[in-house]
C-alpha positions as CSV (number, residue, x, y, z in Angstrom):
1,M,-17.7,12.1,-0.4
2,N,-17.9,11.0,3.2
3,Y,-21.6,9.3,3.4
4,S,-23.2,8.7,6.8
5,K,-25.0,5.2,7.5
6,E,-28.4,7.2,6.4
7,E,-27.1,8.6,2.9
8,V,-25.8,5.3,2.0
9,M,-29.4,3.8,2.4
10,Q,-30.7,6.8,0.3
11,Y,-28.2,6.3,-2.2
12,I,-28.6,2.3,-2.3
13,V,-32.4,3.3,-3.4
14,E,-31.8,6.4,-5.5
15,E,-28.9,4.7,-7.4
16,D,-30.7,1.2,-8.1
17,V,-27.9,-1.1,-6.3
18,K,-28.8,-4.3,-6.2
19,F,-25.3,-5.8,-4.7
20,I,-23.1,-4.3,-2.1
21,R,-19.7,-5.6,-1.4
22,L,-18.1,-5.8,1.7
23,A,-14.4,-5.5,1.5
24,F,-11.4,-6.2,3.7
25,C,-8.1,-7.7,3.6
26,D,-5.9,-10.2,5.1
27,V,-2.9,-9.5,7.2
28,F,-0.7,-9.1,4.1
29,G,-3.1,-6.8,2.3
30,N,-4.7,-9.4,-0.1
31,Q,-8.4,-8.1,-0.6
32,K,-11.5,-10.1,0.2
33,N,-15.1,-9.4,0.0
34,I,-18.3,-10.6,0.6
35,S,-21.8,-9.4,-1.2
36,I,-24.8,-8.8,0.3
37,M,-28.4,-7.6,-1.0
38,P,-29.7,-4.1,-0.4
39,D,-32.2,-5.4,2.2
40,E,-29.6,-7.1,4.6
41,L,-27.5,-3.5,4.6
42,P,-29.6,-2.5,8.0
43,R,-28.2,-5.4,9.6
44,A,-24.9,-5.0,8.4
45,F,-24.4,-1.5,10.0
46,K,-26.0,-2.9,13.3
47,Y,-25.2,-6.1,13.9
48,G,-22.4,-7.0,11.4
49,I,-22.2,-9.7,8.4
50,A,-20.6,-13.1,9.7
51,F,-17.9,-14.8,7.8
52,D,-15.6,-17.8,8.3
53,A,-12.3,-16.4,9.4
54,S,-10.5,-20.0,9.3
55,A,-10.9,-19.8,5.5
56,I,-8.6,-16.5,5.5
57,D,-4.7,-17.3,5.7
58,G,-3.9,-16.4,9.2
59,F,-6.8,-15.2,10.6
60,A,-8.2,-17.9,13.0
61,D,-8.7,-21.8,13.1
62,E,-11.8,-23.7,13.0
63,T,-12.4,-23.6,16.6
64,H,-12.8,-19.7,16.9
65,S,-14.0,-18.9,13.2
66,D,-16.7,-16.4,13.3
67,L,-15.7,-12.8,12.7
68,F,-18.2,-9.9,11.7
69,L,-17.8,-7.4,9.1
70,F,-19.0,-3.9,9.8
71,P,-19.1,-1.6,6.8
72,D,-17.7,2.0,7.1
73,P,-20.0,4.2,5.3
74,E,-17.6,6.9,4.8
75,T,-15.9,4.4,1.9
76,L,-18.9,4.0,-0.1
77,T,-17.9,3.9,-3.8
78,W,-19.4,2.4,-6.8
79,L,-17.7,-0.1,-9.3
80,P,-17.8,1.4,-12.8
81,W,-17.1,-1.7,-14.8
82,R,-20.3,-3.5,-13.2
83,P,-23.7,-2.6,-15.0
84,E,-24.9,0.9,-15.0
85,H,-28.6,-0.7,-13.9
86,G,-28.8,-2.5,-11.1
87,K,-25.4,-0.9,-9.6
88,V,-22.8,-2.9,-7.5
89,V,-21.1,-0.8,-4.7
90,R,-18.2,-1.3,-2.4
91,M,-17.6,-0.2,1.2
92,F,-14.4,-1.1,3.3
93,C,-15.2,-2.6,6.7
94,T,-14.1,-3.1,10.2
95,I,-13.6,-6.5,11.4
96,K,-15.0,-7.5,15.1
97,Y,-15.2,-10.4,17.1
98,P,-18.8,-11.8,18.2
99,D,-18.8,-10.0,21.4
100,G,-17.9,-6.7,19.9
101,R,-14.4,-6.7,20.4
102,Q,-11.9,-5.1,17.6
103,Y,-10.3,-8.0,15.7
104,E,-6.6,-7.4,16.3
105,C,-5.5,-8.8,12.8
106,D,-7.8,-6.1,11.2
107,T,-4.9,-3.9,9.6
108,R,-6.9,-1.1,8.7
109,N,-8.1,-0.6,12.3
110,L,-4.4,-0.7,12.9
111,L,-3.7,2.2,10.9
112,K,-6.7,4.1,12.3
113,K,-4.8,3.8,16.0
114,A,-1.7,4.9,14.2
115,V,-3.4,7.8,12.8
116,E,-5.2,8.6,16.5
117,D,-1.6,8.4,18.2
118,A,-0.4,11.0,15.7
119,K,-3.3,13.2,16.4
120,A,-3.1,12.9,19.9
121,A,0.7,14.0,19.4
122,G,-0.6,17.1,17.5
123,Y,0.2,15.6,13.9
124,T,-1.3,14.6,10.9
125,F,0.7,12.4,8.3
126,Y,0.2,12.6,4.6
127,F,0.9,9.8,2.3
128,G,1.3,9.9,-1.6
129,A,1.7,6.3,-3.1
130,E,3.4,5.3,-6.3
131,Q,3.0,2.0,-7.7
132,E,4.4,0.0,-10.4
133,F,3.0,-2.9,-12.1
134,Y,3.9,-5.2,-15.4
135,L,1.3,-6.0,-18.0
136,F,1.9,-9.5,-19.3
137,N,-0.1,-11.4,-22.4
138,L,-2.4,-14.3,-21.7
139,D,-2.2,-17.6,-23.4
140,E,-4.9,-19.3,-25.7
141,K,-6.4,-20.5,-22.2
142,N,-6.6,-16.8,-20.9
143,M,-3.8,-17.8,-18.3
144,P,-1.2,-15.3,-17.4
145,T,2.1,-15.8,-19.1
146,N,5.4,-14.0,-18.6
147,I,5.6,-12.2,-22.0
148,P,5.3,-8.6,-21.5
149,Y,2.7,-6.7,-23.2
150,D,5.2,-4.3,-24.9
151,N,9.1,-3.9,-25.0
152,A,8.8,0.2,-24.5
153,G,11.1,1.8,-22.2
154,Y,10.8,4.7,-19.5
155,M,8.4,7.4,-20.4
156,D,8.0,6.0,-24.0
157,M,5.2,6.9,-26.2
158,A,2.7,4.9,-28.2
159,P,3.2,3.1,-30.5
160,E,6.1,1.7,-28.5
161,D,4.1,2.0,-25.5
162,K,1.2,-0.2,-26.0
163,G,-0.1,0.2,-22.2
164,E,-1.1,4.0,-23.0
165,N,-4.8,3.1,-23.4
166,V,-4.9,0.8,-20.6
167,R,-3.5,3.2,-18.3
168,R,-5.9,5.7,-19.7
169,E,-8.9,3.6,-18.7
170,I,-7.5,2.9,-15.4
171,C,-7.4,6.5,-14.6
172,L,-10.9,7.5,-15.9
173,T,-12.3,4.4,-13.9
174,L,-10.5,5.6,-10.8
175,E,-12.0,9.0,-11.4
176,Q,-15.2,7.9,-11.6
177,M,-14.7,6.5,-8.0
178,G,-13.6,9.6,-6.5
179,I,-10.0,9.0,-6.9
180,H,-7.7,11.3,-8.7
181,P,-4.5,10.1,-10.0
182,E,-1.8,12.7,-10.4
183,S,0.4,11.0,-13.4
184,S,1.0,7.9,-15.3
185,H,3.7,6.7,-17.6
186,H,5.5,3.5,-18.9
187,E,8.3,2.4,-16.4
188,E,12.0,1.1,-17.5
189,G,11.0,-2.5,-17.5
190,P,9.2,-3.9,-20.6
191,G,5.4,-3.7,-20.0
192,Q,5.9,-1.9,-17.0
193,N,3.8,1.0,-15.9
194,E,3.4,3.6,-13.2
195,I,0.4,5.6,-11.9
196,D,1.0,8.1,-9.1
197,F,-1.4,9.7,-6.5
198,R,-1.2,13.2,-5.0
199,Y,-0.8,12.8,-1.0
200,T,-3.9,12.6,1.5
201,E,-4.5,11.5,4.6
202,A,-3.1,8.0,5.9
203,L,-6.6,6.1,5.8
204,A,-7.6,7.4,2.6
205,A,-4.4,6.9,1.1
206,A,-4.3,3.3,2.1
207,D,-7.9,2.6,1.0
208,N,-6.7,4.3,-2.5
209,V,-4.1,1.8,-3.0
210,M,-6.4,-1.0,-2.4
211,T,-8.9,0.3,-4.6
212,F,-6.0,1.0,-7.2
213,Q,-4.7,-2.5,-7.3
214,T,-8.6,-4.1,-8.1
215,V,-8.8,-1.3,-10.7
216,V,-5.6,-2.2,-12.3
217,K,-6.3,-5.9,-12.3
218,T,-9.8,-5.7,-13.7
219,V,-9.2,-3.2,-16.6
220,A,-5.7,-5.1,-17.6
221,H,-8.4,-8.4,-17.5
222,R,-10.8,-6.6,-19.7
223,N,-8.1,-5.7,-22.2
224,G,-7.0,-9.6,-22.6
225,L,-3.9,-9.1,-20.1
226,C,-2.7,-9.8,-16.6
227,A,-1.4,-7.1,-14.4
228,D,1.4,-8.3,-12.0
229,F,2.2,-6.5,-8.8
230,S,5.0,-8.8,-7.7
231,A,8.4,-7.3,-6.5
232,K,10.3,-8.8,-9.2
233,P,8.2,-10.5,-12.2
234,L,11.3,-10.9,-14.4
235,D,14.9,-11.5,-13.8
236,K,17.4,-9.3,-15.1
237,K,14.6,-6.5,-15.5
238,P,13.5,-3.7,-13.0
239,G,11.4,-5.0,-10.1
240,N,7.9,-3.1,-9.1
241,G,8.5,-0.8,-6.3
242,F,6.0,0.9,-4.0
243,H,7.4,4.3,-3.5
244,I,5.8,5.8,-0.4
245,N,5.8,9.8,-0.2
246,V,5.2,11.1,3.3
247,S,4.7,14.5,4.8
248,V,3.6,15.7,8.4
249,K,1.7,18.7,9.2
250,P,0.5,21.1,10.8
251,D,4.2,21.9,10.9
252,N,6.0,20.5,7.9
253,S,9.0,22.3,8.7
254,L,12.2,21.2,7.6
255,D,13.2,20.4,11.2
256,N,10.2,18.0,11.7
257,L,10.8,16.5,8.3
258,R,14.6,16.1,9.1
259,N,13.4,14.3,12.8
260,M,10.9,12.2,10.8
261,I,13.2,10.9,8.2
262,A,15.5,10.0,11.1
263,G,12.9,7.9,13.0
264,V,12.3,6.0,9.8
265,L,15.8,5.5,8.9
266,N,16.5,4.6,12.8
267,K,13.9,1.8,12.5
268,A,14.1,1.0,8.9
269,K,15.9,-2.4,9.1
270,Q,13.1,-3.5,11.7
271,M,10.1,-2.6,9.4
272,T,11.5,-4.3,6.2
273,V,9.5,-7.4,6.7
274,F,6.4,-5.5,6.6
275,L,7.6,-3.3,3.4
276,N,8.8,-6.4,1.7
277,P,6.9,-9.1,2.8
278,T,7.7,-12.2,0.2
279,P,11.2,-14.0,-0.5
280,N,10.6,-12.5,-3.8
281,S,10.8,-9.0,-2.4
282,Y,14.6,-9.5,-2.0
283,K,15.4,-10.1,-5.1
284,R,14.6,-6.6,-6.0
285,L,16.5,-4.6,-3.3
286,G,19.9,-3.2,-4.3
287,Q,19.4,-3.3,-7.8
288,M,17.7,-1.1,-10.7
289,K,17.0,1.9,-8.3
290,A,15.8,-0.3,-5.5
291,P,17.8,0.8,-2.3
292,R,20.3,-1.7,-0.3
293,Y,21.6,0.6,2.5
294,V,19.9,2.7,5.3
295,S,20.9,6.0,3.9
296,W,19.1,9.2,2.5
297,S,20.1,12.1,0.1
298,A,18.1,14.8,-1.8
299,E,16.7,13.8,-5.0
300,N,19.3,10.8,-5.3
301,R,17.4,7.6,-6.5
302,S,20.1,5.1,-4.9
303,Q,18.9,6.2,-1.7
304,L,16.7,4.4,0.8
305,I,15.0,7.8,1.6
306,R,14.9,10.7,-1.3
307,I,14.1,14.2,-0.6
308,P,12.2,15.2,-4.0
309,A,13.0,18.6,-5.4
310,A,9.9,20.6,-4.0
311,S,8.9,23.4,-1.8
312,E,6.6,24.4,1.3
313,E,3.2,22.2,1.0
314,Y,4.7,19.8,-1.5
315,R,7.9,19.2,0.5
316,R,7.9,15.4,1.4
317,A,10.4,12.5,2.0
318,E,10.2,9.6,-0.3
319,L,10.7,5.7,1.1
320,R,12.0,3.6,-1.9
321,S,12.3,0.3,-0.4
322,P,8.5,-1.0,0.0
323,D,7.2,-3.0,-3.0
324,P,3.5,-3.4,-4.1
325,T,3.2,-6.8,-2.1
326,A,3.2,-4.6,1.2
327,N,-0.2,-4.3,3.1
328,P,-0.7,-0.6,2.8
329,Y,-2.4,-0.4,6.2
330,I,0.5,-1.8,7.9
331,A,3.1,0.1,5.8
332,F,1.6,3.7,6.7
333,A,1.0,2.9,10.2
334,I,4.6,1.7,11.2
335,M,5.8,4.6,9.1
336,I,3.6,7.1,11.3
337,W,5.1,5.4,14.5
338,A,8.7,5.7,13.3
339,G,8.0,9.1,12.3
340,L,6.6,10.2,15.6
341,Y,9.4,8.6,17.1
342,G,11.8,10.6,15.2
343,I,9.9,13.8,15.9
344,E,9.0,13.5,19.6
345,N,12.7,12.4,20.6
346,R,14.4,14.8,18.0
347,V,16.2,12.0,16.7
348,E,19.2,13.3,14.8
349,L,19.6,12.9,11.1
350,P,22.8,11.4,9.7
351,A,24.7,13.0,7.3
352,P,23.6,12.6,3.5
353,V,25.1,10.1,1.2
354,D,25.5,12.4,-1.8
355,K,26.7,9.5,-4.0
356,N,25.6,6.9,-6.6
357,L,25.6,4.0,-3.8
358,Y,25.0,1.3,-7.2
359,V,28.6,2.3,-8.2
360,A,30.0,3.6,-4.8
361,D,33.4,2.0,-3.7
362,K,33.6,-0.6,-0.8
363,E,35.2,2.1,1.7
364,T,31.9,4.2,1.4
365,L,29.5,1.2,1.8
366,S,31.4,-0.2,4.7
367,F,30.0,3.1,7.0
368,L,26.3,2.1,5.7
369,Q,23.9,-0.4,7.4
370,E,22.3,-2.8,5.1
371,L,18.7,-3.7,4.8
372,P,17.8,-7.4,5.5
373,S,19.2,-9.4,2.3
374,S,16.4,-12.0,2.7
375,I,12.9,-12.7,4.2
376,E,14.4,-14.7,7.2
377,E,17.0,-12.0,8.3
378,A,13.8,-9.5,8.0
379,R,11.8,-11.9,10.2
380,E,14.2,-12.4,13.0
381,T,15.2,-8.6,13.0
382,A,11.4,-7.8,13.2
383,A,10.8,-10.5,15.7
384,A,13.6,-9.4,18.2
385,D,12.8,-5.5,18.1
386,N,10.8,-3.8,21.2
387,F,9.7,-1.0,18.7
388,I,8.0,-3.6,16.5
389,K,6.6,-5.4,19.5
390,E,5.2,-2.3,21.1
391,H,3.2,-1.3,18.0
392,I,2.4,-4.4,15.8
393,P,-0.2,-6.8,17.7
394,S,1.6,-10.3,18.7
395,K,-0.7,-12.3,16.3
396,I,0.2,-10.2,13.1
397,L,3.9,-10.3,14.2
398,D,3.6,-13.9,14.7
399,I,2.1,-14.5,11.3
400,Y,4.6,-12.4,9.5
401,C,7.8,-13.7,11.5
402,N,6.7,-17.4,11.9
403,K,4.9,-18.2,8.4
């Protein structure tokens, strides 16, 4: 439900809310928050709540450290794992300078700009997220280990799949928060799980990804486990993917879809540092269903982009290179701009590569571009690209490419 400021104030009183979490994330998508009491909410809406930006990695230094959080009332949700009486709620926030200017490292606002650019061109992009994560046991001091919670495989059932009840609790918690998972199952790796969401508009989809990771980590901890979203938690085992399904309306025709895919393929190498932002990310790419080459095909899971078997409103493209360490606000924003580039310039889609690239011969692979093979190469590629410079604020680009 989308609330107004007045409705939020009424909800706080009627639902016995005692704490309000103002949530935001740093440029890498690490979620942060500050809690305020209900009496402070009118001030938060009107003037914002100050915080020390110098303590947030990449945000500011000590000489210009004050930034302000302005809660977005439309994102109000309660946190079901907190007490029923004396509830805790959360709202995502816009970040501004003391003089009221938008803070350029507010990546949620960056996605808003991409959505506005798309709407100005007559399009709305929809995203569906598929995120994988591992569940690991804790040691006797409640510290994470690298011991998987189970040894089950792809879509196995209980008792081999010990994560079944954990996924159930995650899905039910998300439903209580107004987020509706589409499916869940055990993945290929030991202790690895996946929960998928039906498509929605870009900003809500990115907010849902942030909420999802918080819920997963919270539920895992309540069950004496640790949830790991890193790209490659275990050597020689499948990595964690963040498969991003995208479609465009009002005309999700095959032509528009093809042009959109062509645009994303055209900018794939340049975008990689934002979709795979850690050194660990590059241990995943190129193996165990994680792509290495800039290519596409129908249904084929060895490709960078595949077109899942679907029709009409369910027709979409699936980008398979990102991992869950990506900031979803930046990831969705840059995909929108790349998709728009393809649609508006009618970029021609190359021929599909209808082969399994994990076992393809050298001659086949020699005709394909490769994604960056290291974080250093990804940084250099992004920093030198005019498309990236046009759309990514210089401060964010500097943080990603010179960290």
